[in-house]
C-alpha positions as CSV (number, residue, x, y, z in Angstrom):
1,M,237.6,-227.0,-68.3
2,A,236.1,-229.7,-66.3
3,A,232.1,-230.1,-66.1
4,C,230.6,-228.3,-63.5
5,H,227.6,-230.5,-63.2
6,K,228.8,-234.1,-63.9
7,R,225.5,-235.9,-63.0
8,D,223.4,-233.8,-65.4
9,T,221.7,-235.5,-68.1
10,P,223.5,-234.4,-71.4
11,P,221.5,-232.9,-74.2
12,K,220.0,-235.2,-76.7
13,P,222.1,-236.1,-79.6
14,Y,221.5,-233.0,-81.5
15,V,224.6,-231.8,-83.6
16,A,225.9,-228.1,-83.0
17,F,227.6,-226.5,-86.1
18,V,230.2,-224.1,-85.0
19,A,231.9,-221.6,-87.7
20,N,235.5,-221.2,-86.6
21,S,236.7,-217.9,-88.5
22,Q,240.6,-218.4,-87.8
23,S,240.9,-221.9,-88.5
24,N,238.6,-222.0,-91.6
25,S,236.4,-224.6,-90.3
26,V,233.1,-225.9,-89.2
27,A,233.0,-228.0,-86.0
28,A,230.2,-230.7,-85.7
29,V,229.5,-231.2,-82.1
30,D,228.0,-234.0,-80.6
31,L,225.8,-232.8,-77.9
32,G,224.6,-236.4,-76.8
33,N,228.3,-237.2,-76.0
34,L,229.3,-233.9,-75.4
35,R,232.4,-234.1,-78.0
36,M,233.5,-233.0,-81.2
37,A,232.3,-235.2,-83.9
38,T,234.5,-234.0,-86.8
39,L,236.2,-230.8,-88.0
40,I,234.8,-229.8,-91.6
41,P,237.0,-227.6,-93.6
42,V,235.6,-224.8,-95.4
43,A,236.2,-221.5,-97.4
44,S,238.5,-218.9,-95.4
45,G,236.8,-216.9,-92.9
46,P,233.5,-218.5,-92.1
47,S,231.6,-216.2,-90.1
48,E,228.0,-217.2,-90.5
49,I,226.1,-220.4,-90.5
50,A,222.4,-221.3,-91.4
51,A,220.4,-224.4,-91.3
52,R,218.5,-224.8,-94.8
53,P,214.8,-225.3,-94.3
54,Q,213.3,-228.7,-95.4
55,S,216.8,-230.2,-95.9
56,H,219.6,-231.8,-93.8
57,E,222.1,-229.0,-94.9
58,V,223.9,-226.4,-93.2
59,W,225.2,-223.5,-95.3
60,V,228.2,-221.5,-94.2
61,V,228.9,-217.9,-95.2
62,S,232.6,-217.0,-95.5
63,T,233.7,-213.4,-95.7
64,S,236.1,-214.5,-98.4
65,G,233.1,-214.6,-100.7
66,T,231.9,-218.2,-100.6
67,I,229.5,-220.4,-99.2
68,S,230.0,-223.9,-98.5
69,V,227.0,-226.6,-98.4
70,I,227.5,-229.3,-95.4
71,R,225.5,-232.2,-95.5
72,F,224.2,-234.4,-92.7
73,P,224.7,-237.1,-91.8
74,E,227.8,-237.2,-94.1
75,L,229.3,-234.0,-92.3
76,D,231.0,-233.2,-95.7
77,V,231.1,-230.2,-97.9
78,A,228.8,-231.1,-100.7
79,A,229.1,-227.7,-102.7
80,T,230.6,-224.4,-103.0
81,L,228.9,-221.5,-104.0
82,R,231.0,-218.2,-105.2
83,I,229.0,-215.2,-104.1
84,G,231.9,-212.7,-105.1
85,S,234.6,-210.7,-103.5
86,S,232.6,-211.0,-100.2
87,A,229.7,-212.8,-98.7
88,Q,227.4,-211.9,-95.7
89,S,223.9,-212.0,-94.3
90,L,222.4,-215.4,-95.7
91,V,218.7,-216.0,-95.7
92,F,216.4,-218.6,-97.0
93,S,212.8,-218.6,-98.4
94,R,210.6,-220.4,-96.0
95,D,210.5,-223.6,-98.0
96,G,214.5,-223.4,-98.5
97,R,214.3,-223.6,-102.4
98,R,215.7,-220.1,-102.7
99,A,218.5,-218.4,-100.8
100,F,219.8,-214.8,-100.5
101,A,222.9,-213.2,-99.7
102,L,224.8,-210.1,-100.1
103,D,228.1,-209.3,-101.7
104,P,228.6,-205.8,-99.8
105,D,231.9,-205.0,-101.5
106,Q,229.9,-204.9,-104.8
107,S,226.5,-203.6,-103.2
108,Q,224.7,-206.7,-104.8
109,V,221.9,-209.0,-103.7
110,V,222.7,-212.6,-105.0
111,F,219.8,-214.8,-105.7
112,L,220.7,-218.6,-105.2
113,D,218.7,-221.6,-106.0
114,S,219.1,-223.7,-103.1
115,E,218.3,-227.1,-105.0
116,V,220.6,-227.1,-107.8
117,R,223.2,-225.0,-105.7
118,R,224.0,-222.3,-108.0
119,V,223.8,-218.6,-108.4
120,A,220.6,-217.6,-110.3
121,A,220.7,-213.5,-110.5
122,R,222.6,-210.6,-109.0
123,V,220.9,-207.1,-108.4
124,R,222.9,-203.9,-107.6
125,V,221.5,-201.8,-104.9
126,G,223.1,-198.3,-104.3
127,A,226.5,-197.8,-105.2
128,P,229.5,-200.0,-104.3
129,P,231.3,-198.4,-101.2
130,K,234.8,-197.0,-101.4
131,N,237.9,-198.9,-100.4
132,V,236.1,-201.9,-100.2
133,G,237.8,-205.1,-99.0
134,A,237.4,-208.3,-97.3
135,A,235.3,-207.8,-93.7
136,A,237.5,-208.3,-90.8
137,E,235.8,-209.5,-87.5
138,P,236.5,-206.9,-85.0
139,V,238.8,-208.3,-82.1
140,S,238.0,-208.4,-78.4
141,G,237.2,-205.0,-77.3
142,A,236.4,-203.4,-80.4
143,L,233.3,-202.3,-81.7
144,P,230.9,-205.0,-83.2
145,T,231.2,-205.8,-86.8
146,A,228.6,-203.4,-88.0
147,Q,230.5,-200.5,-86.3
148,A,234.3,-201.5,-86.7
149,A,236.3,-199.0,-88.6
150,S,238.1,-202.0,-90.3
151,T,235.1,-203.1,-92.0
152,P,234.5,-200.6,-94.9
153,A,231.8,-203.0,-96.7
154,R,229.2,-204.3,-94.4
155,G,225.5,-205.4,-95.1
156,H,222.5,-207.2,-93.8
157,L,219.6,-208.7,-95.5
158,A,216.0,-209.6,-94.2
159,L,212.9,-211.3,-95.8
160,T,209.7,-210.4,-94.9
161,P,207.8,-213.3,-93.2
162,N,205.4,-213.5,-96.3
163,G,208.3,-213.8,-98.8
164,Q,207.4,-211.0,-100.8
165,I,210.4,-208.4,-100.0
166,L,213.9,-208.5,-99.5
167,V,215.3,-205.3,-97.0
168,V,218.8,-204.4,-97.6
169,S,221.0,-202.1,-95.2
170,A,224.7,-201.1,-95.7
171,S,226.6,-199.3,-93.3
172,A,228.1,-197.1,-95.9
173,D,224.8,-195.9,-97.1
174,P,221.9,-194.3,-95.0
175,R,219.2,-196.2,-97.0
176,L,217.1,-199.1,-97.1
177,Y,216.4,-200.7,-100.3
178,F,213.5,-203.0,-100.9
179,V,214.1,-205.8,-103.6
180,S,211.4,-208.2,-105.1
181,P,212.7,-211.9,-104.8
182,D,210.3,-212.9,-107.7
183,S,211.0,-210.1,-110.4
184,E,214.7,-209.7,-108.9
185,R,214.5,-205.9,-109.3
186,V,215.0,-202.9,-106.8
187,L,211.5,-201.5,-105.6
188,G,212.7,-198.5,-104.2
189,S,214.4,-197.2,-101.0
190,V,213.9,-194.8,-98.1
191,E,216.5,-192.9,-96.2
192,V,216.8,-193.9,-92.3
193,G,219.9,-192.9,-89.9
194,K,223.5,-193.4,-90.1
195,E,225.0,-196.6,-90.7
196,P,222.2,-199.0,-90.8
197,G,222.8,-202.4,-89.7
198,P,220.8,-205.3,-88.3
199,M,217.0,-205.3,-88.9
200,V,213.8,-207.1,-87.6
201,I,210.5,-207.3,-89.6
202,L,207.2,-207.7,-88.0
203,P,205.3,-211.1,-88.5
204,D,202.7,-209.4,-90.5
205,S,205.4,-207.9,-92.8
206,S,204.2,-204.3,-92.2
207,K,207.3,-202.7,-90.8
208,V,210.9,-203.2,-90.7
209,F,213.2,-201.9,-87.8
210,V,216.7,-201.1,-88.4
211,A,219.6,-200.4,-86.1
212,D,221.1,-197.1,-86.9
213,T,224.7,-198.1,-85.5
214,G,226.2,-194.8,-86.4
215,E,224.0,-192.8,-83.9
216,E,221.6,-193.5,-80.8
217,K,218.4,-194.6,-83.0
218,V,216.3,-197.3,-84.4
219,S,214.4,-196.4,-87.5
220,A,211.0,-197.8,-88.1
221,V,209.9,-197.9,-91.7
222,D,206.6,-198.9,-93.4
223,I,207.2,-201.6,-95.9
224,A,204.1,-201.4,-98.2
225,S,204.7,-197.6,-98.8
226,R,208.3,-197.4,-98.1
227,Q,208.2,-194.7,-95.9
228,L,210.1,-193.8,-92.6
229,L,207.5,-193.6,-89.5
230,S,209.9,-192.8,-86.8
231,H,213.4,-192.4,-85.5
232,L,213.3,-193.8,-82.0
233,E,215.9,-192.4,-79.7
234,L,218.1,-194.6,-77.4
235,A,220.6,-193.8,-74.9
236,A,223.3,-195.5,-76.7
237,R,224.2,-197.0,-80.3
238,P,222.3,-199.9,-81.0
239,S,224.5,-203.1,-82.1
240,A,221.8,-205.8,-82.5
241,L,218.2,-206.3,-82.5
242,L,216.0,-209.2,-81.6
243,L,212.1,-209.5,-82.2
244,K,209.8,-211.0,-79.5
245,P,208.1,-214.2,-81.2
246,D,204.8,-212.3,-81.0
247,G,206.1,-209.3,-82.7
248,G,205.3,-207.2,-79.9
249,E,208.6,-206.0,-78.5
250,I,212.0,-205.6,-79.8
251,F,215.1,-206.2,-77.7
252,V,217.9,-203.8,-78.7
253,L,221.5,-204.6,-77.5
254,S,223.9,-201.8,-77.4
255,Y,227.5,-203.2,-77.4
256,E,229.3,-199.9,-76.2
257,G,226.4,-198.7,-73.7
258,A,226.3,-202.3,-72.0
259,S,222.6,-201.8,-72.2
260,L,219.5,-203.6,-73.3
261,T,216.4,-201.2,-74.9
262,I,212.9,-202.7,-75.0
263,L,211.0,-201.2,-77.7
264,D,207.1,-201.4,-78.2
265,A,206.9,-202.5,-81.7
266,F,203.2,-201.8,-82.3
267,H,203.5,-198.1,-80.8
268,D,207.1,-197.3,-81.9
269,N,208.1,-196.3,-78.6
270,V,210.8,-197.0,-75.9
271,E,209.6,-199.2,-73.1
272,Q,212.5,-199.7,-70.8
273,N,216.3,-199.4,-70.6
274,L,218.1,-202.2,-68.7
275,T,221.6,-202.8,-67.8
276,T,223.4,-206.0,-69.2
277,G,226.8,-207.4,-68.8
278,R,230.0,-205.6,-70.9
279,Q,229.9,-205.5,-74.6
280,P,226.5,-207.6,-75.2
281,V,226.6,-209.0,-78.9
282,A,224.0,-211.8,-79.2
283,A,220.7,-212.9,-77.6
284,V,218.1,-215.7,-78.1
285,I,214.8,-216.1,-76.9
286,R,212.8,-219.1,-75.5
287,R,209.6,-219.8,-77.7
288,D,207.4,-219.1,-74.9
289,Q,208.8,-215.7,-74.7
290,T,209.7,-216.2,-70.9
291,V,213.2,-215.8,-71.1
292,L,216.0,-214.1,-72.8
293,Y,219.5,-214.9,-73.1
294,I,222.2,-212.3,-73.8
295,A,225.7,-213.3,-74.6
296,N,228.3,-210.7,-73.1
297,A,231.4,-210.6,-74.9
298,G,233.4,-208.2,-72.4
299,D,232.9,-210.1,-69.3
300,G,232.4,-213.8,-70.4
301,S,229.0,-214.1,-69.2
302,V,225.5,-215.2,-70.3
303,T,222.5,-213.3,-68.7
304,A,219.2,-214.8,-68.3
305,L,216.4,-212.3,-68.2
306,D,212.9,-212.8,-67.1
307,V,211.2,-211.0,-69.8
308,E,207.8,-210.2,-68.0
309,N,209.2,-209.1,-65.0
310,R,212.3,-207.5,-66.5
311,S,214.5,-208.8,-63.9
312,V,217.9,-211.0,-64.1
313,L,217.5,-214.6,-63.2
314,S,221.1,-215.4,-63.5
315,S,224.4,-214.3,-64.9
316,T,226.6,-217.6,-65.6
317,H,230.1,-217.2,-66.5
318,A,230.4,-219.0,-70.0
319,G,234.2,-218.2,-70.9
320,A,236.2,-215.5,-72.1
321,E,234.2,-213.9,-75.0
322,P,230.9,-215.5,-76.0
323,R,229.9,-214.4,-79.4
324,A,226.8,-216.5,-80.4
325,L,224.1,-218.3,-78.7
326,A,221.9,-221.2,-79.7
327,L,219.2,-223.0,-77.8
328,T,218.8,-226.8,-78.3
329,P,215.5,-227.6,-79.9
330,D,214.1,-228.8,-76.7
331,E,215.2,-225.7,-75.0
332,R,217.0,-227.4,-72.1
333,F,220.5,-226.4,-73.2
334,L,222.2,-223.3,-74.4
335,V,225.2,-223.4,-76.4
336,A,227.6,-220.5,-76.4
337,A,230.5,-220.0,-79.0
338,D,233.4,-218.6,-77.2
339,A,235.5,-216.6,-79.7
340,A,238.7,-215.9,-77.2
341,S,238.9,-219.6,-75.8
342,S,238.1,-221.4,-79.0
343,D,235.4,-223.4,-77.3
344,V,231.9,-223.8,-77.1
345,A,230.3,-223.7,-73.5
346,I,227.1,-225.9,-72.8
347,L,224.8,-224.4,-70.3
348,R,221.8,-226.0,-68.7
349,T,218.6,-223.6,-68.9
350,D,215.8,-225.5,-67.0
351,L,217.0,-225.6,-63.6
352,A,214.1,-223.6,-62.3
353,D,211.6,-226.2,-63.8
354,N,213.4,-228.9,-61.6
355,P,211.4,-229.8,-58.4
356,A,214.6,-230.7,-56.5
357,S,215.5,-227.0,-56.8
358,G,213.2,-225.9,-54.0
359,P,210.7,-223.1,-54.5
360,T,213.1,-220.3,-53.9
361,R,215.7,-221.2,-56.2
362,T,215.8,-218.6,-59.3
363,E,219.0,-219.7,-61.0
364,R,218.1,-220.4,-64.7
365,T,221.5,-221.3,-66.3
366,A,224.5,-223.5,-65.1
367,L,227.4,-224.4,-66.9
368,V,227.7,-228.0,-67.6
369,T,231.2,-228.2,-69.8
370,T,233.1,-226.4,-72.6
371,I,234.4,-228.5,-75.6
372,P,237.3,-227.1,-77.9
373,V,236.1,-226.6,-81.4
374,G,238.4,-224.3,-83.4
375,A,240.2,-220.9,-83.6
376,R,237.8,-218.0,-83.1
377,P,234.3,-219.3,-83.4
378,L,231.7,-216.8,-84.3
379,D,228.5,-218.5,-84.8
380,V,226.5,-221.6,-83.9
381,V,223.3,-223.3,-85.1
382,I,221.7,-226.4,-83.7
383,P,219.2,-227.9,-86.4
384,D,215.9,-229.4,-85.1
385,W,216.4,-232.4,-87.6
386,L,216.0,-234.9,-84.6
387,S,212.6,-233.3,-83.6
388,R,211.2,-233.6,-87.0
389,E,212.3,-237.5,-87.3
């Protein structure tokens, strides 16, 4: 696709890393020159990618059970870590020295020493699910990963901001498990709703909210006491959660309901229900909390929502099936991984701040260009290394 705004200033030379699930590769995209710098082979089925804090590394999680460690600026695989027969939901400690991942096939939390790149310990949480197998990413139009019938083993992991508790959910087990990162043991569990999936934890580490993807609920749990506080009733089954940076509100996406529900995280109640595009799958929010961007896999659009006024600023066509979003560190550009067209779309996000736009212009995103990356990109991350140097 040709560039829609050829005269726009390109992004700074940040690098976007894109996990291509069907070509078993990670694309390193040079955003300064708007081109793919290189394609890095990784283990089969890469589905998640994360920048390790306090380092120049990105870690790539493959559903086949392996984590690949990519170095920058070398842009090569420096190490591979075998997690198990499956691997999902990588999280890092704040200093980046430790990492944690799930082997959902075996219901295990895997503890990783990031500095020496090795598995340090494994802890079983609950019983292994029946009929386990490698998780299959759903095709376009199917339920999201947490709900797909073809994914018998699926889990999610979250670390409290204070680094003291790991919280584990598994779609096959209606409980949350609490694990100590230091003692490497299970501290307890609490029953929530059906098919618990994605989670968010408040900044003060007091509460965890989990999407009960098998029913129209989000469960709120007190972490210290490991007690269920409430079930928040929704209009449609939740599929993804995003916490507002100040911790006051939670944005709940419903893939099948084409909706966004806003929850009051302090008082555990539903504030508002809004309509999105078809099959919303992912969202990111600006650091100043003013604009929420939503990827709609069903209609190929990215919606920009004014958070304070709850109004749509723009809906931009970004491809066929956008599945993941990442803002550049300066937040002037948004990168959308398009699973169906095997591209990433580069969108300009600061148009409303341009005096040439005029006082009545409300558009907040516009497509700049698309860049081919590989077969079925599912995740994208843009490290802030340039900002810290």
